[in-house]
MINUGU-545998 format. One line per 10 residues: number of its first residue (from 0); their letters; for each residue x, y, z of C-alpha. Coordinates in nm, 4 decimals, padded with zeros to 6 digits, always signed. Each point is the difference from the previous one (the first is absolute). Example, Ala and Ser with C-alpha at 12.3 -4.5 7.8 and 13.67 -1.06 7.14 Angstrom:
0) AS) +01.2300/-00.4500/+00.7800  +00.1370/+00.3440/-00.0660 $
//
This chain:
0) XXXXXXXXXX) +18.9543/+05.4035/+23.4269  +00.1750/-00.0689/-00.3276  +00.3731/+00.0689/-00.0256  +00.1584/+00.1585/-00.3089  +00.3720/+00.0354/-00.0631  +00.0921/+00.3122/-00.1952  +00.3328/-00.0003/-00.1840  +00.1440/+00.2794/-00.2118  +00.0601/-00.1161/-00.3581  +00.1144/+00.3176/-00.1716 $
10) XXXXXXXXXX) -00.2918/+00.2304/-00.0796  -00.2588/-00.2767/-00.0054  +00.0473/-00.0806/+00.3731  -00.1567/-00.3459/-00.0319  -00.1968/-00.1854/+00.2669  +00.0005/-00.3593/+00.1253  -00.3021/-00.1242/+00.1948  -00.0049/-00.2631/+00.2749  -00.3160/-00.1103/+00.1796  +00.0160/+00.0231/+00.3795 $
20) XXXXXXXXXX) -00.2789/-00.0088/+00.2569  +00.0654/+00.1720/+00.3325  -00.1721/-00.1114/+00.3178  -00.1030/+00.3577/+00.0726  -00.2038/+00.0247/-00.3185  -00.3719/-00.0614/+00.0598  -00.2168/-00.1483/-00.2775  -00.1320/+00.2762/-00.2251  -00.3789/-00.0120/+00.0007  -00.0538/+00.3743/-00.0344 $
30) XXXXXXXXXX) -00.2245/+00.1506/-00.2647  +00.1820/+00.3311/-00.0417  -00.0712/+00.1138/-00.3560  -00.0350/+00.3289/-00.1861  -00.2230/+00.0101/-00.3070  +00.1312/+00.2547/-00.2500  -00.3018/+00.0084/-00.2341  -00.3262/+00.1785/+00.0728  -00.1023/+00.3589/+00.0502  +00.0160/-00.0074/+00.3805 $
40) XXXXXXXXXX) +00.3729/-00.0786/+00.0168  +00.1845/+00.1213/+00.3101  +00.3728/-00.0556/+00.0698  +00.0666/-00.2537/+00.2740  +00.1187/+00.1438/+00.3356  +00.3287/-00.1694/+00.0919  +00.2806/+00.0502/+00.2529  +00.3675/-00.0803/-00.0638  +00.2013/+00.0165/+00.3220  +00.3750/+00.0640/+00.0103 $
50) XXXXXXXXXX) +00.1747/-00.3344/-00.0314  +00.1675/-00.1199/+00.3189  +00.3728/-00.0713/+00.0195  +00.2386/+00.2452/-00.1643  -00.1654/+00.3434/+00.0550  +00.1244/+00.1675/-00.3196  -00.0752/-00.2977/-00.2222  -00.3331/-00.0578/+00.1715  -00.1092/+00.3551/-00.0693  +00.1196/-00.0266/-00.3625 $
60) XXXXXXXXXX) -00.1886/-00.3236/-00.0553  -00.3290/+00.1300/+00.1396  +00.0301/+00.3277/-00.1930  +00.0570/-00.1827/-00.3318  -00.3058/-00.2196/+00.0588  -00.2116/+00.2933/+00.1193  +00.0875/+00.2223/-00.2949  -00.0545/-00.2798/-00.2516  -00.3446/-00.0898/+00.1302  -00.1044/+00.3653/+00.0259 $
70) XXXXXXXXXX) +00.1124/+00.0759/-00.3574  -00.1964/-00.2969/-00.1327  -00.3170/+00.1879/+00.0970  -00.1591/-00.3118/+00.1452  +00.1142/+00.0479/+00.3613  -00.0154/+00.2752/+00.2625  +00.2908/-00.0517/+00.2436  -00.0642/+00.1102/+00.3583  +00.2203/+00.2809/+00.1315  +00.2545/-00.1183/+00.2582 $
80) XXXXXXXXXX) -00.1309/+00.2483/+00.2564  -00.3220/-00.2018/+00.0143  +00.1639/-00.3382/+00.0605  -00.1441/-00.1435/+00.3264  +00.3023/-00.2235/+00.0670  +00.3340/-00.1177/-00.1346  -00.0720/-00.3729/-00.0278  +00.2612/-00.2699/+00.0427  +00.0739/-00.1898/-00.3182  -00.0119/-00.3362/+00.1797 $
90) XXXXXXXXXX) -00.3416/+00.0529/+00.1567  -00.3467/+00.0815/-00.1269  -00.0897/+00.3707/+00.0066  -00.2696/+00.1361/+00.2314  -00.2760/-00.0108/-00.2592  -00.2554/+00.1789/+00.2172  +00.2276/+00.3053/+00.0096  +00.0629/-00.0104/-00.3750  -00.3702/-00.0373/-00.0788  -00.0549/+00.3252/+00.1876 $
100) XXXXXXXXXX) +00.2161/+00.1832/-00.2583  -00.2178/-00.1176/-00.2903  +00.2734/-00.1948/-00.1801  -00.0881/-00.3323/-00.1565  +00.3523/-00.1262/-00.0665  +00.3256/+00.0175/+00.1941  +00.3583/-00.0704/-00.1107  +00.2667/-00.0830/+00.2596  +00.3613/-00.0867/-00.0701  +00.3559/-00.0452/+00.1158 $
110) XXXXXXXXXX) +00.3337/+00.0630/-00.1686  +00.3542/-00.0718/+00.1144  +00.3335/-00.1456/-00.1051  +00.0670/-00.3718/+00.0078  +00.3362/-00.1464/+00.1032  +00.1237/+00.0008/-00.3604  -00.0725/+00.3725/-00.0399  -00.3129/-00.0532/-00.2070  -00.3200/+00.1817/+00.0800  -00.2830/-00.2031/+00.1457 $
120) XXXXXXXXXX) -00.3363/+00.1641/-00.0727  -00.3311/-00.1397/+00.1303  -00.3555/+00.1238/-00.0179  -00.3531/-00.1005/+00.0895  -00.3291/+00.1249/-00.1439  -00.2899/-00.0091/+00.2471  -00.3733/+00.0225/-00.0558  -00.1013/+00.2315/+00.2831  -00.3704/-00.0803/-00.0260  +00.0410/-00.3771/+00.0383 $
130) XXXXXXXXXX) +00.3170/+00.0161/+00.2087  +00.1830/-00.2456/-00.2254  +00.3261/-00.0028/-00.1916  -00.0570/+00.0159/-00.3762  +00.3571/-00.0678/-00.1098  +00.3577/+00.0234/+00.1195  +00.3386/-00.0311/-00.1666  +00.3685/+00.0160/+00.0737  +00.2702/+00.1333/-00.2329  +00.3767/-00.0330/+00.0110 $
140) XXXXXXXXXX) +00.1837/+00.2535/-00.2126  +00.3123/+00.2022/-00.0591  -00.0184/+00.3294/+00.1957  -00.0056/+00.1905/-00.3291  -00.3387/-00.1548/-00.0753  -00.1782/+00.1458/+00.3041  -00.2327/+00.2231/-00.2014  -00.0771/-00.2830/-00.2374  -00.1060/-00.2203/+00.2897  -00.2464/+00.2789/+00.0839 $
150) XXXXXXXXXX) -00.1361/-00.0172/-00.3543  -00.0413/-00.3785/+00.0268  -00.1938/+00.0398/+00.3243  -00.2139/+00.2686/-00.1638  -00.0818/-00.2376/-00.2854  -00.0967/-00.2772/+00.2430  -00.2325/+00.2281/+00.1983  -00.1495/+00.1553/-00.3151  -00.0663/-00.3370/-00.1633  -00.1422/-00.1693/+00.3091 $
160) XXXXXXXXXX) -00.2518/+00.2792/+00.0548  -00.0934/+00.0987/-00.3573  +00.0413/-00.3350/-00.1760  +00.1983/+00.1830/-00.2721  +00.3630/-00.0792/-00.0839  +00.2672/+00.2256/+00.1433  +00.1958/+00.2720/-00.1772  +00.2212/+00.1651/+00.2620  +00.3028/-00.2254/-00.0654  +00.0606/+00.1570/-00.3399 $
170) XXXXXXXXXX) +00.1917/+00.2793/-00.1665  -00.0749/+00.2777/-00.2455  +00.2268/+00.1230/-00.2777  -00.0657/+00.3506/-00.1309  +00.1530/+00.2918/-00.1852  +00.1487/+00.2574/+00.2360  -00.0176/+00.3507/-00.1472  +00.2090/+00.2928/+00.1193  +00.1087/+00.3392/-00.1335  -00.1924/+00.2619/-00.2009 $
180) XXXXXXXXXX) -00.2930/-00.1240/-00.2047  +00.1685/+00.0835/-00.3317  +00.3095/-00.2066/+00.0885  -00.1159/-00.2747/+00.2299  +00.2489/-00.2597/+00.1176  -00.1812/-00.3345/-00.0155  +00.1488/-00.2917/+00.1912  -00.1321/-00.3505/+00.0537  -00.0472/-00.0688/+00.3708  -00.1383/-00.2816/+00.2109 $
190) XXXXXXXXXX) -00.1433/+00.0068/+00.3528  -00.2126/-00.1998/+00.2404  -00.3716/+00.0467/-00.0649  -00.0231/+00.2356/+00.3002  +00.2735/+00.2317/-00.1308  +00.2887/-00.1319/+00.2129  +00.3396/-00.1266/-00.1200  +00.0151/+00.2169/-00.3144  +00.2819/-00.0904/-00.2360  +00.1051/+00.1443/-00.3367 $
200) XXXXXXXXXX) +00.0485/-00.2517/-00.2829  +00.1175/+00.2466/-00.2665  +00.2117/+00.3139/+00.0279  -00.2216/+00.2402/-00.1952  +00.2515/+00.0552/-00.2798  -00.2736/-00.1170/-00.2406  -00.3755/+00.0319/+00.0457  -00.1973/-00.3036/+00.1126  -00.3755/-00.0556/-00.0355  -00.2614/-00.2772/+00.0104 $
210) XXXXXXXXXX) +00.1649/-00.2611/+00.2265  -00.1746/-00.3354/+00.0495  +00.0803/-00.2786/+00.2470  +00.0201/-00.3572/-00.1160  -00.2834/-00.2093/+00.1512  +00.2436/-00.2894/+00.0344  +00.3110/+00.1515/+00.1554  +00.2067/+00.3022/+00.0887  +00.0480/+00.1451/-00.3491  -00.1277/+00.3406/-00.1094 $
220) XXXXXXXXXX) -00.0447/+00.1065/-00.3624  -00.0113/+00.3699/-00.0873  +00.0410/+00.2478/-00.2820  +00.3072/+00.2198/-00.0107  +00.1064/+00.2800/-00.2319  +00.3420/+00.1612/-00.0272  +00.0318/+00.3469/-00.1466  -00.0305/-00.0080/-00.3793  -00.0895/-00.3704/-00.0074  -00.3208/-00.1907/-00.0456 $
230) XXXXXXXXXX) -00.1699/-00.1579/+00.3043  +00.1089/-00.3540/+00.0746  -00.1353/-00.2732/+00.2256  +00.2423/-00.1232/+00.2638  -00.0197/-00.2501/+00.2829  +00.1752/+00.0000/+00.3374  +00.0598/-00.3017/+00.2231  -00.0485/+00.1155/+00.3592  +00.2131/-00.2793/+00.1427  +00.3092/+00.0603/-00.2137 $
240) XXXXXXXXXX) -00.0609/+00.3597/-00.1085  +00.0778/-00.0890/-00.3623  -00.1843/+00.1777/-00.2813  -00.0688/-00.1038/-00.3573  -00.1755/+00.1457/-00.3009  -00.2917/-00.2133/-00.1167  -00.0742/-00.0202/-00.3731  +00.2011/+00.1138/-00.2998  -00.2302/+00.2504/-00.1642  +00.0921/+00.2782/-00.2404 $
250) XXXXXXXXXX) -00.2819/+00.2141/+00.1351  -00.1440/+00.1011/+00.3356  -00.1099/-00.2755/+00.2426  -00.2215/+00.0823/+00.2978  -00.2431/-00.1313/+00.2634  +00.1710/-00.3260/+00.1045  -00.1996/-00.2580/+00.1979  +00.1031/-00.3484/+00.1140  -00.1796/-00.3242/-00.0764  -00.1314/-00.1776/+00.3132 $
260) XXXXXXXXXX) +00.2951/-00.2419/+00.0000  +00.2505/+00.2852/-00.0381  +00.1572/-00.1528/-00.3118  -00.1305/+00.2476/-00.2584  -00.0607/+00.3692/-00.0357  -00.2839/+00.1460/-00.2008  +00.0486/+00.3568/-00.1182  -00.0977/+00.2568/-00.2603  +00.2355/+00.0685/-00.2895  -00.0372/+00.2988/-00.2314 $
270) XXXXXXXXXX) -00.0405/-00.0929/-00.3661  +00.0055/+00.3224/-00.2007  -00.2982/+00.2019/+00.1154  -00.1569/-00.3022/+00.1657  +00.0862/-00.2194/+00.3000  -00.0368/-00.3762/+00.0242  +00.0177/-00.2396/+00.2920  +00.2942/-00.2406/+00.0039  +00.1174/-00.2717/+00.2397  +00.3661/-00.0660/+00.0780 $
280) XXXXXXXXXX) +00.1296/-00.3226/+00.1540  +00.2473/+00.1189/+00.2648  +00.2325/-00.3024/-00.0235  +00.0092/-00.0547/-00.3767  -00.0684/+00.3634/-00.1023  -00.2492/-00.1310/-00.2579  -00.2575/+00.2626/-00.1051  -00.3546/-00.0738/-00.1105  -00.2593/+00.2503/-00.1266  -00.3413/-00.0152/+00.1684 $
290) XXXXXXXXXX) -00.1815/+00.2825/-00.1822  +00.0642/+00.1433/-00.3454  -00.2041/+00.2825/-00.1435  -00.0457/+00.3716/-00.0512  -00.0878/+00.0808/+00.3623  +00.2001/+00.1036/+00.3058  -00.0128/-00.3031/+00.2305  +00.1738/+00.0425/+00.3356  -00.0043/-00.0715/+00.3758  -00.0449/-00.3796/-00.0358 $
300) XXXXXXXXXX) -00.0460/-00.2071/+00.3167  -00.0445/-00.3756/+00.0377  -00.2885/-00.1573/+00.1879  +00.1183/-00.1935/+00.3091  -00.0278/-00.3328/-00.1835  +00.1838/+00.1343/-00.3059  -00.2788/-00.0891/-00.2432  -00.1038/+00.3582/-00.0815  +00.1462/+00.3476/-00.0423  -00.1753/+00.3254/+00.0795 $
310) XXXXXXXXXX) +00.1274/+00.3073/-00.1839  -00.0958/+00.3478/-00.1115  -00.0496/+00.0966/-00.3644  -00.1360/+00.2785/-00.2184  -00.1124/-00.2478/-00.2677  -00.3623/+00.1029/+00.0572  +00.0717/+00.3724/-00.0337  +00.0658/+00.0822/+00.3669  +00.2239/-00.1419/+00.2682  -00.1823/-00.2990/+00.1514 $
320) XXXXXXXXXX) +00.0717/-00.3323/+00.1682  -00.0062/-00.3346/-00.1809  +00.0506/-00.3626/+00.0987  +00.1433/-00.2704/-00.2275  +00.1478/-00.3474/+00.0216  +00.3696/-00.0045/+00.0872  +00.0657/-00.0937/-00.3650  -00.1865/+00.3090/-00.1245  -00.3245/-00.1804/-00.0848  -00.3535/+00.1264/+00.0625 $
330) XXXXXXXXXX) +00.0869/+00.3606/+00.0882  -00.3108/+00.1761/+00.1248  -00.0754/+00.3293/+00.1698  -00.1141/-00.0056/+00.3641  -00.0024/+00.3710/+00.1017  -00.2956/+00.2161/-00.0961  -00.1608/+00.3135/+00.1329  +00.1142/+00.3594/+00.0063  +00.3616/+00.0956/-00.0637  +00.3082/-00.2119/-00.0609 $
340) XXXXXXXXXX) +00.1399/-00.2975/+00.1910  +00.3660/-00.0922/+00.0402  +00.2717/-00.1642/+00.2144  -00.1771/-00.3293/+00.0795  +00.1277/-00.2178/+00.2845  -00.1336/-00.3506/+00.0623  -00.0655/-00.0980/+00.3617  +00.2095/-00.2937/+00.1317  -00.3326/-00.1645/+00.0880  -00.1129/+00.0289/-00.3639 $
350) XXXXXXXXXX) -00.3378/+00.1474/+00.0899  +00.0581/+00.3680/-00.0811  +00.1864/+00.2301/-00.2361  +00.1013/+00.3420/+00.1326  +00.0511/+00.2867/-00.2432  +00.0076/+00.3772/-00.0417  -00.3059/+00.1701/-00.1493  +00.0408/+00.3549/-00.1310  -00.3120/+00.2121/-00.0434  -00.0993/+00.3655/+00.0377 $
360) XXXXXXXXXX) +00.3545/+00.1011/+00.0923  +00.0196/-00.2481/+00.2872  +00.1705/-00.3335/+00.0551  -00.1721/-00.2833/+00.1854  +00.1459/-00.3280/+00.1231  -00.2634/-00.2612/-00.0840  -00.0485/-00.3759/+00.0096  -00.2123/-00.2311/-00.2126  -00.0366/-00.3714/-00.0559  +00.2040/-00.1584/-00.2814 $
370) XXXXXXXXXX) -00.3097/-00.0072/-00.2208  -00.0453/+00.3774/+00.0428  -00.2983/-00.0200/+00.2347  -00.0348/+00.1527/+00.3459  +00.2123/+00.3111/-00.0563  +00.0490/+00.1980/+00.3219  +00.1917/+00.3178/+00.0844  +00.2349/-00.0463/+00.2960  +00.1296/+00.3561/+00.0117  -00.0282/+00.3025/-00.2268 $
380) XXXXXXXXXX) +00.1763/+00.3333/-00.0338  +00.2703/+00.1724/-00.1984  +00.2671/-00.2208/-00.1495  -00.0337/-00.3370/+00.1703  +00.2015/-00.2574/-00.1936  +00.1976/-00.3242/+00.0048  -00.2083/-00.2562/+00.1949  +00.1712/-00.3097/+00.1411  -00.1574/-00.2719/+00.2159  +00.1144/-00.1195/+00.3421 $
390) XXXXXXXXXX) +00.0945/-00.3710/+00.0155  -00.3397/-00.0840/+00.1537  -00.1978/+00.1901/-00.2666  -00.1778/+00.2046/+00.2687  +00.1794/+00.3336/-00.0510  +00.1120/+00.2096/-00.2947  +00.2961/+00.2363/+00.0209  +00.0296/+00.2950/-00.2411  +00.1545/+00.3446/-00.0231  -00.1721/+00.3365/+00.0089 $
400) XXXXXXXXXX) +00.1547/+00.3165/-00.1460  -00.1821/+00.3192/+00.1042  +00.1680/+00.2052/-00.2741  +00.2000/+00.3192/+00.0334  +00.3679/-00.0148/+00.0909  -00.0525/-00.2820/+00.2462  +00.0015/-00.3665/-00.0822  -00.1737/-00.3290/+00.0479  -00.0604/-00.1902/+00.3207  -00.0945/-00.3623/+00.0545 $
410) XXXXXXXXXX) -00.3362/-00.1081/+00.1417  -00.1777/-00.3273/+00.0588  -00.3742/-00.0652/-00.0139  -00.1880/-00.3194/+00.0775  -00.2204/-00.1604/-00.2638  -00.3162/+00.1170/+00.1754  +00.1132/+00.3626/-00.0379  -00.0663/+00.0678/+00.3697  +00.3622/+00.0049/+00.1146  +00.2617/+00.2347/-00.1458 $
420) XXXXXXXXXX) +00.3343/+00.0843/+00.1606  +00.3250/+00.1669/-00.1109  +00.3123/-00.2141/-00.0310  +00.3107/+00.1765/+00.1381  +00.2940/+00.0564/-00.2353  +00.3167/+00.2125/+00.0392  -00.0912/+00.2421/-00.2789  -00.2417/+00.0214/-00.2922  -00.0882/-00.3425/-00.1340  -00.1775/-00.1675/-00.2916 $
430) XXXXXXXXXX) -00.0477/-00.3354/-00.1767  -00.0317/-00.2368/+00.3001  +00.0176/-00.3773/-00.0439  -00.0841/-00.2417/+00.2814  +00.2116/-00.3111/+00.0568  -00.1346/-00.3470/+00.0740  +00.0083/-00.1103/+00.3644  +00.3667/-00.0337/+00.0937  -00.0399/-00.3223/+00.1955  -00.2059/-00.1722/-00.2660 $
//
């Protein structure tokens, strides 16, 4: 087992890691692995037993892990009624009994309070087929971080079995929409990626749209508009709660996105009947134009290494997606085919760009490579918009508005297009933005 100490450092809730080998931990020689690619994909059968120790916390921990793995679409958790035993955490399970249920992986755990009042959370992941422990870890944390410990365990299980980085220990900011459609109250909210711990960041006295997390910290940039005023880009620091307006423009500024190091914002600024892309240094407030022309250039997003910017433009006659150097050089179109393309989002892995394609009255969430090749539809229907990538680049969250007097709801789809699930929110919701991993 490896021991992690979890401390609460404001909203970031940072982590400190210490290596520790326990005598009870057997060498991991198991070959438990789930291959996501291929047409014959089947979710992996897995069982997550209630953690021993504190009954209420044990049930909470197992339910968080179970729900996370089920929502990922890559696992099928076994119903508790089919569990053949309630194994002790300090002993190996009866693998013959578990093999009879058809599961290939088993998670056991224990949670309780240490002498200093901290929570002590432990888990083991077992390969049922080989009868070996794959991994095990121990966490010490403030009691208020119980759910987050469940997300960390989920990430460990997910990564060990799929070979893909985790994404459960993350948050989502979004626009909460309430009231009649003609007079919607739009507030900026943030929640855990599974919909828990919802918190309002703005009061709703002014409308908020298009939030974006910083890849390098706990800042969120967004566009706000007070009645009778032009839209402005603002930024909120989640640790202090302070807000500031970014850029001193005489005209409308929209679509803010952070640079990979979090030190700059790139945005679109209206110039007469056109819109150009501009960068703003957050510390010095210095502004630098990136594009200048007669087109409407908007929705700019940096590549993960900061060397390129993807954006949408009507410079070719219709709304399409272009890529250029971060200094504005070598702008070239990468979206082709039927209809228009907009709202590009670059994957944190750098391998894909997600975007919205509008055609024949429908809206599809698509992905393509940065050179424009390999375009694929992940999901299609009426009014799907606003794609944002999970920290591991394996899922895309977006919002879907069915029309009428209702409103939008959040959904997530994996990059194969096979898995699609709703994301719970208190009310109507739009414009999601996924945070980096919190413990990064």
